[in-house]
N, C-alpha and C positions, 0 to 999 in steps of 0.2 A: 336488460334483464330485471324486470320489475319484481320477479319472484325470488331473486337472490337475496338471502337474508343472513349475512355472515354474523358470527359471534365476535370475531376479532378481525381488524384490518391492520396490516403492518405497512406503513408508508416508508419507503427507502429514499425518498427525494423530497425536498422541502416544498416544492410546488404541489406535489401530490398530497402532502400532508395538509396544506392549506385548503385544497379542494375537498378532501375527505372531511376535514373539520367543518367546512361550510355545509356540506351535505348533512352531516350529523346534527348540526345546529338547526338548520332550516327544516329538516324532515323529522327532527326529534327521534332520530334513530338510536337504538339501544346498544349497538355494537361497541366493543371496546376498541380504542385506537392506540396503536403503538407507533412511535416515530423512531426510525433507526438513523441516527446522525452519523454519517460516514465522513469524518474529517471535514465537514462543510458547515461549520457553525453559521447560523443565520437566525436572527430574532424571530423570523416568521415561523420557526419551529414551535415557538411558545404560543400555543393555542389552548384555551380552556378545555377544549374537547379532547385533548390528548391525555390519555390515562397512564401512559408509560413512555419514558424517554430512554432509549438504549444508546449509550455513548461509547465512543472508542477509547477514551482516555479520561482520567480524572480532571485534567485541565479543561477539557471541553465540557465535561459535566459541570464544572464550576462556572463556566461561561453561561450555560443554560440557566442555572440557578440565579446568577446575577441578572439575567435578562427577564426573570420573573417566573421560571418554572418552579413548581413545588418540589422541594428537595426529596421528599419521600417517593416521588414518581420517577426519580432519575436513578438509573442503574448503569454502572460501567461494566461492559462486557468485553470490550475490544471490538475490532472490526471483523465481522465474519469472513473467513477464508476457507478454502477447500480443506476438509478434515485430513487430507493426506499429509498436511504439514504437521500433524500430531505424531507422525511416524516417519521421522527423517532417516535416510540411509546413512551408513558409515561413510565418512568423508573420503578416506583413502580408497575404499571399494568403489564408490560412485565415480571418483575421478578416473580410475582405471576403466570402468565400464563406458564412460563418455569419451575415452580416448585422450584424456588430459594427463600431462606429466604430474607426478606427485610432488616434485621438488621445485616447482616454478609457480609463482603467484598467478592467480586467475582473475582477470578483470571481465565482469559481465556488463555488457551494454544493452539496455532494454529500451524498447520503443512502444511498449504496451501491446495489447492484443490487436489494435487497429493499425499499428505501425505508424505512429505520429511523432514527428520531431525532425530536427535538422541533422540527419545522419552524416551528411557531407561535412558539415562544420565540425562535428564531434570527432569523426574519424580522421579528418585532416589534422586536428590537434593531437590525437593519440599517436599518429605517425611520428610526431616529434619526440616521443619518449626515447630516452637513451637506455633505460633499464629494460632488460629482457623480461617479458611476461607473456602469458597466454591471454589472448583477447577473444571473447565469444560475443558475437553480435546476434541478437534475436529481434527480427524485424516484424514479427507478428504476421498478420494477414496482408501486409502491404508488399505485393510481389515486386513492384517497381523499386521500392526501397531495398528489398533483398538483393535484387540484381545490381543496383548501384553499390551496395555495401560489398558485394563480392569483388567488384572492380576496385573499389577504394582500399580493400584489405590486401590487395596483391603486394603492396609494399610493407605489410606488417607481418613479420614472421610469427609462426605459432598462432595463427588466427583461424577462427571458424565463423561462418555466417549461416544462420538458420532462419527459417520463416516461423510459422506457427509451431509451438511445441506443447505437448500435454504432460511434460515432466518438469515443470518449472521448479518444483521442490528439489529435484536432483541438481539442476544447474546452479541454484542458489546455495545449496549445501556445498557444492564443489568450489564456489567462488570465494575470493578474499574481499572483494569490493564490487559494488555495482554503480554504474552511472545510469541515471534514469530521470525522466520527468517525475515529479513528486506525486504520483497517483496514490491515493489512500490504500488501495488493495496491494499494490506493489510494495509500499512501505510496510504494511502489516505482514506480508509474506516474508519480506527481508528480516523483520524482527524475529519471526519464528525460526529463521535459519541463522540468526546472529550475524546478519550481513548488513554492514553499514551502507548508506546511500550517499553518493555524491550527487546531489539534486541539481539539475541543470535545465535551463530553458523553461521555467514555470510559466504557466498562463497567468495574466494579471488576476488579482483577486484571491480566490480560495487556494490555488496552488502556491502562490507566494506566501500565504499565511501558513501553509503546510511546511514550507521551507523554514519559516521562523520557528515552528514547533520542533522540527528536526534539530536545529541548532540549540534550542533551549533544552531539549532532552539529551543532547550530547550523543545522538545516535547516527550522526552523519555530518556532512558539510554542505552548505549552500554555495554552489559555484556561480557566482554572480556575473562572471564574464568568461567567455570561452578561453581567454588567455590565462585564467587561473587554473584550468583543468590539469595541464601537464605538471606545473610546479607542485600542485597539491598531491597528485599521484606520486611524483618523485619523492616528496617529503614523507608520505605515509609508508611507502615501500622501503625507504631508508631508515625509518624509525618504527620498527615493529611494535615497540611498547605503546606508541600512540595509536597505531592501528588496532592493537588488541584492546585498548580502552574503548574505542568505538565499537568493536565487536561485542565486548562484554556489556556495554550499555544497550546495544540493540537487543541482545539476548534477554536482558532484564525487562524489556518492554514486550516480550513475546506473549501473545494470547492465542495460541493455536486452537484452543477449544472455544473460541469466541462464538462460533455458530451454535454450538451446543448450549453455551451459557445464555445466549440471547433467546434461543428456543425455550429453555427452561423458564426464563423470566416471563415470556409470553404465556406459557402454560400456567404459571402461578397466577398471572393476572386473570386468566379465564377461570381458574379454580376459585379465586376469591369472588369473582362475579357470580359463579354458580351457587356459592354458599350464602349469598345475600338474599 
């Protein structure tokens, strides 16, 4: 598309940011470039052609500055998520609507939109729980995982298994805890709902670093071994004050308007460019 002449390019992945920076440098393009760092710090984000760095948390912003980014170009907006998380439903009402009991804890087990993770191992551990709770498994678009989870949950009272859902904000509002791989979007959505994450089975590299952030921020617990899952759940359910501290910390990190804030920062960048 040789005639395409954008005013602003927003790169949401570090490799794309490098490619766009190279294009801007070699073609002497005049567009403004914004990099949207989604819980994936990498020094390669720091390119001289980047005019604006949009960060998910002040700690990640500090890493960018330490790596050489100009501090005046770094803005912390949070991770953009669906704006529906700005308007959360009443918890008691949504539990009733979803067919969940109001007086029994709810554990939400997530495998992302693609349905990725070791569902057999996680559900085998959850079966060992002695405490009564409601278990909701969301397998995303992985039909095979959904079928396997139905079979595995036959021995778990008060359980539900779902595939793809488009009302994640309702399930997160209804839940007391979630077990999930530490994806940045899932974490940000959980923050918006005051829902702590028990992060399990992270991929090496960035997801493990996200687990470290979760523990540093006090917004969840890194389950480093499957054998830790049930004792951790039992402890938190037996100590509501500890669980409430995690929930309060998750709520304090909520940035449900992150998409709006990031868009406003990009528009300010363009406005400043137009006035020059």
